C-alpha positions as CSV (number, residue, x, y, z in Angstrom):
1,X,47.8,119.5,242.8
2,X,50.3,119.9,245.6
3,X,49.3,118.6,249.0
4,X,52.4,119.2,251.0
5,X,52.6,122.4,253.1
6,X,55.0,125.1,251.8
7,X,55.3,126.7,255.2
8,X,56.3,124.9,258.4
9,X,54.0,125.2,261.3
10,X,57.0,126.3,263.3
11,X,56.8,129.7,261.5
12,X,53.6,130.7,263.2
13,X,52.8,130.3,266.9
14,X,49.4,129.9,268.5
15,X,49.8,133.4,269.9
16,X,50.7,134.8,266.4
17,X,47.8,132.9,264.8
18,X,45.2,134.3,267.2
19,X,46.7,137.8,267.0
20,X,46.4,137.9,263.2
21,X,42.9,136.5,263.3
22,X,41.9,139.0,266.0
23,X,42.9,141.8,263.6
24,X,41.7,140.3,260.4
25,X,40.1,137.0,259.7
26,X,38.3,136.4,263.1
27,X,37.6,132.6,263.3
28,X,34.0,131.9,264.3
29,X,32.0,129.0,265.3
30,X,29.6,128.3,262.5
31,X,26.1,128.1,264.0
32,X,24.5,125.5,261.8
33,X,21.6,123.3,262.7
34,X,20.7,120.0,261.3
35,X,17.0,119.5,260.3
36,X,15.3,116.4,261.7
37,X,12.9,114.3,259.8
38,X,10.1,115.6,262.0
39,X,10.9,119.1,260.8
40,X,12.3,120.4,264.0
41,X,15.8,121.7,264.3
42,X,18.4,119.4,265.9
43,X,19.4,120.5,269.4
44,X,23.0,120.7,270.7
45,X,22.3,117.4,272.5
46,X,21.6,115.7,269.2
47,X,25.2,116.4,268.2
48,X,26.8,115.9,271.6
49,X,30.5,115.6,272.1
50,X,31.8,112.3,273.2
51,X,35.5,111.2,273.8
52,X,35.4,109.7,270.2
53,X,34.6,113.2,268.9
54,X,37.8,114.7,270.2
55,X,40.8,113.7,267.9
56,X,44.4,114.0,268.8
57,X,44.4,117.6,267.8
58,X,42.2,118.4,270.8
59,X,39.6,120.0,268.6
60,X,36.0,119.3,269.7
61,X,34.0,117.9,266.8
62,X,30.3,117.7,265.9
63,X,28.7,114.9,263.9
64,X,26.6,116.1,260.9
65,X,23.4,114.0,261.5
66,X,22.9,113.7,257.7
67,X,26.3,112.7,256.5
68,X,28.1,111.5,259.6
69,X,30.9,113.9,258.9
70,X,33.0,115.0,261.9
71,X,33.0,118.8,261.7
72,X,35.1,121.0,263.9
73,X,33.2,123.0,266.5
74,X,35.4,126.0,265.6
75,X,35.0,127.1,262.0
76,X,37.3,129.4,260.0
77,X,35.5,132.5,258.8
78,X,36.9,134.1,255.7
79,X,35.3,137.5,255.6
80,X,38.4,139.4,256.9
81,X,41.5,137.8,255.4
82,X,44.8,139.7,256.0
83,X,46.2,142.1,253.4
84,X,49.7,143.0,252.5
85,X,49.3,146.2,254.5
86,X,48.4,144.1,257.6
87,X,44.7,145.0,257.6
88,X,41.4,143.3,256.9
89,X,40.6,142.7,253.2
90,X,37.0,143.6,254.0
91,X,38.0,147.3,254.1
92,X,41.6,147.4,252.7
93,X,42.3,147.5,248.9
94,X,46.0,146.7,249.2
95,X,45.5,143.1,248.2
96,X,45.3,139.8,250.1
97,X,48.5,138.5,251.6
98,X,48.4,135.0,250.1
99,X,51.4,133.7,251.9
100,X,49.9,134.8,255.3
101,X,46.6,133.2,254.3
102,X,48.4,130.0,253.4
103,X,50.2,129.9,256.8
104,X,47.0,130.6,258.7
105,X,45.1,127.8,256.9
106,X,48.0,125.4,257.4
107,X,48.0,126.2,261.2
108,X,44.2,125.9,261.4
109,X,44.1,122.5,259.7
110,X,47.1,121.2,261.7
111,X,45.2,122.1,264.9
112,X,41.9,120.4,264.0
113,X,39.9,123.1,262.2
114,X,38.3,121.6,259.1
115,X,35.4,123.9,258.3
116,X,36.1,127.0,256.1
117,X,33.2,129.4,255.5
118,X,33.5,132.0,252.7
119,X,31.4,133.8,250.1
120,X,31.7,135.5,246.7
121,X,31.1,138.8,248.5
122,X,33.8,138.5,251.1
123,X,37.0,140.5,251.0
124,X,35.6,142.6,248.1
125,X,35.3,139.5,245.9
126,X,38.8,138.1,246.7
127,X,38.0,135.6,249.5
128,X,37.1,132.5,247.5
129,X,40.1,132.7,245.2
130,X,42.5,133.2,248.1
131,X,41.0,130.3,250.0
132,X,41.0,128.1,246.9
133,X,44.7,128.7,246.6
134,X,45.4,128.0,250.3
135,X,43.1,124.9,250.7
136,X,44.0,123.2,247.4
137,X,47.4,122.6,248.9
138,X,45.7,120.1,251.2
139,X,43.9,116.8,250.4
140,X,40.3,117.6,249.6
141,X,39.0,115.1,252.2
142,X,40.7,116.9,255.0
143,X,38.4,120.0,255.0
144,X,34.8,121.0,254.5
145,X,34.0,124.0,252.2
146,X,31.1,126.3,252.9
147,X,30.2,129.2,250.6
148,X,27.1,131.1,249.6
149,X,24.9,132.4,246.8
150,X,25.5,136.0,247.5
151,X,23.3,137.4,244.7
152,X,22.5,140.7,246.4
153,X,22.8,143.0,243.4
154,X,19.8,143.2,241.0
155,X,22.2,142.4,238.2
156,X,22.7,139.0,239.7
157,X,19.1,138.1,240.3
158,X,18.4,136.3,237.0
159,X,18.7,132.6,236.7
160,X,21.7,132.8,234.3
161,X,23.7,135.2,236.5
162,X,22.9,133.2,239.7
163,X,24.0,130.0,238.1
164,X,27.1,131.8,236.9
165,X,27.9,132.9,240.5
166,X,27.5,129.4,241.8
167,X,29.8,127.8,239.2
168,X,32.3,130.5,239.6
169,X,32.5,129.7,243.3
170,X,33.6,126.1,242.5
171,X,36.1,127.4,240.0
172,X,37.6,129.9,242.5
173,X,37.7,127.3,245.3
174,X,39.2,124.7,243.0
175,X,36.7,122.0,243.7
176,X,34.0,120.0,242.0
177,X,31.7,119.8,244.9
178,X,30.7,122.0,247.9
179,X,30.1,120.5,251.4
180,X,27.8,123.3,252.5
181,X,26.0,125.8,250.2
182,X,23.9,128.6,251.6
183,X,21.4,131.1,250.3
184,X,23.1,134.2,251.7
185,X,21.5,136.4,254.4
186,X,17.9,135.4,254.2
187,X,15.6,137.7,256.2
188,X,15.0,141.4,255.9
189,X,11.9,143.1,257.2
190,X,8.3,142.6,256.1
191,X,7.2,142.7,252.5
192,X,10.6,143.9,251.3
193,X,12.4,140.8,252.8
194,X,9.8,138.4,251.4
195,X,10.1,140.0,247.9
196,X,13.9,139.7,248.0
197,X,13.6,136.0,248.8
198,X,11.2,135.3,246.0
199,X,13.2,137.4,243.5
200,X,16.7,136.0,244.4
201,X,15.8,132.3,244.8
202,X,12.2,131.2,244.1
203,X,10.7,133.1,241.1
204,X,13.9,132.7,239.0
205,X,14.0,128.9,239.5
206,X,17.4,129.1,241.2
207,X,16.4,127.1,244.3
208,X,15.0,124.3,242.1
209,X,18.4,124.2,240.3
210,X,20.3,124.0,243.6
211,X,18.1,121.1,244.7
212,X,19.0,119.3,241.5
213,X,22.7,120.0,242.2
214,X,22.3,118.5,245.6
215,X,20.7,115.4,244.0
216,X,23.7,115.2,241.7
217,X,26.1,115.3,244.6
218,X,27.8,118.7,243.7
219,X,26.2,120.2,246.8
220,X,26.3,117.9,249.9
221,X,24.3,120.1,252.2
222,X,21.9,122.9,251.2
223,X,20.8,125.5,253.6
224,X,20.6,129.3,254.2
225,X,22.2,131.9,256.5
226,X,19.7,134.1,258.3
227,X,19.5,137.7,259.5
228,X,16.0,138.7,260.3
229,X,13.0,138.6,262.6
230,X,11.0,135.6,263.8
231,X,8.2,135.9,261.2
232,X,10.7,135.9,258.3
233,X,12.4,132.8,259.8
234,X,9.2,130.9,260.3
235,X,8.1,131.7,256.8
236,X,11.3,130.4,255.3
237,X,11.3,127.3,257.5
238,X,7.9,126.4,256.0
239,X,9.7,125.8,252.7
240,X,11.5,122.9,254.4
241,X,8.6,120.6,253.4
242,X,9.4,121.4,249.8
243,X,13.2,121.8,249.7
244,X,14.3,119.9,252.8
245,X,17.0,122.2,254.3
246,X,20.0,120.3,255.6
247,X,21.2,123.1,257.9
248,X,20.7,126.7,258.9
249,X,23.5,129.2,259.8
250,X,22.6,131.9,262.3
251,X,24.4,134.6,264.2
252,X,25.2,133.1,267.6
253,X,27.1,134.2,270.7
254,X,26.2,134.6,274.3
255,X,24.7,138.1,273.8
256,X,22.7,137.0,270.7
257,X,21.0,134.2,272.7
258,X,18.4,136.6,274.2
259,X,19.6,140.1,273.2
260,X,20.3,140.0,269.5
261,X,21.0,143.4,267.9
262,X,19.6,145.1,264.8
263,X,17.4,143.0,262.6
264,X,18.4,139.7,264.1
265,X,15.9,137.5,266.1
266,X,17.2,136.1,269.3
267,X,19.2,132.9,268.8
268,X,17.3,131.1,271.5
269,X,14.2,131.3,269.2
270,X,16.1,130.3,266.0
271,X,17.8,127.3,267.4
C-alpha cells in the first residue's frame, strides 16, 4: 500500500479547494455527540478546545470522550464527489474524477482534516470505493473513517443482506476497521418510522451483530444519524441503556438550531 502522495499540494490552492467543494463535495462539520455514562449527551463544553487541541495545521480539534482521539472540527462529507464532467456525483452519471478526489483528500489531510464521512448510498454507490482509493494512499492512523448501514431498500433489510453491506463497506474503503459506524437516517414520522427502525435494525438481529463487531474492535464507535421529530429521537435514545450509543450525528447549522426544516427536530433539542 502506497502512502506517499501522488500529487503535490502545490497543484491545488485553498481557493481552488473550496471552489471545487462548493460545487461538489461540500465539506461539513459532522455533528456528533458523545454519550455520557449518566445517559445524557455531552455538551460542547465537554469537548472544549484548548491550545493543545490546535495542531500546527491550525485546525481546531475535538477530543472523543470515549477514545481520546483528536478529531478535526471540520469533517469531509463525501456525498457529492466531483465527476469527470465537473459536476456532483450525487446527480451526474459521468463517473467520479478519481484524480480530483485524490487531490482534494490530500489537501484536506495536509490542512488538518482527519474525519471522512461517507455511505454506501452516496454518489450513486460510488463514494466508498473512491474514498478507499484516495485515503489508502495515506497511513491509516492519520484519518478517521465514518460510514453507514444504508439499508433503505426492502431487498437489503434481511440480516444476510445487511451484513453483506457492512462488510462491503470495509472492502471498498480498504480497511479492516471503522472508526465511526452509523445506522443511517433514523427517524421518520409516527408508526412508519418506528416500523422502519425495527425492520432495518432490531427485528433482523443486525444491531446485535454490530454490537458484537464493536466488542471485537472492528467498529470503534457505534451510533446513528438522525432525521426526524422529537418523539422519534427520544424513543431511539431509550435504546442507549441496551446498546450504549457512542455518538449521534445530527443536521446542525445556525438555522437548524431553532428553525429546522422538513422532518428534522430543532438541533437545540437534539444536542
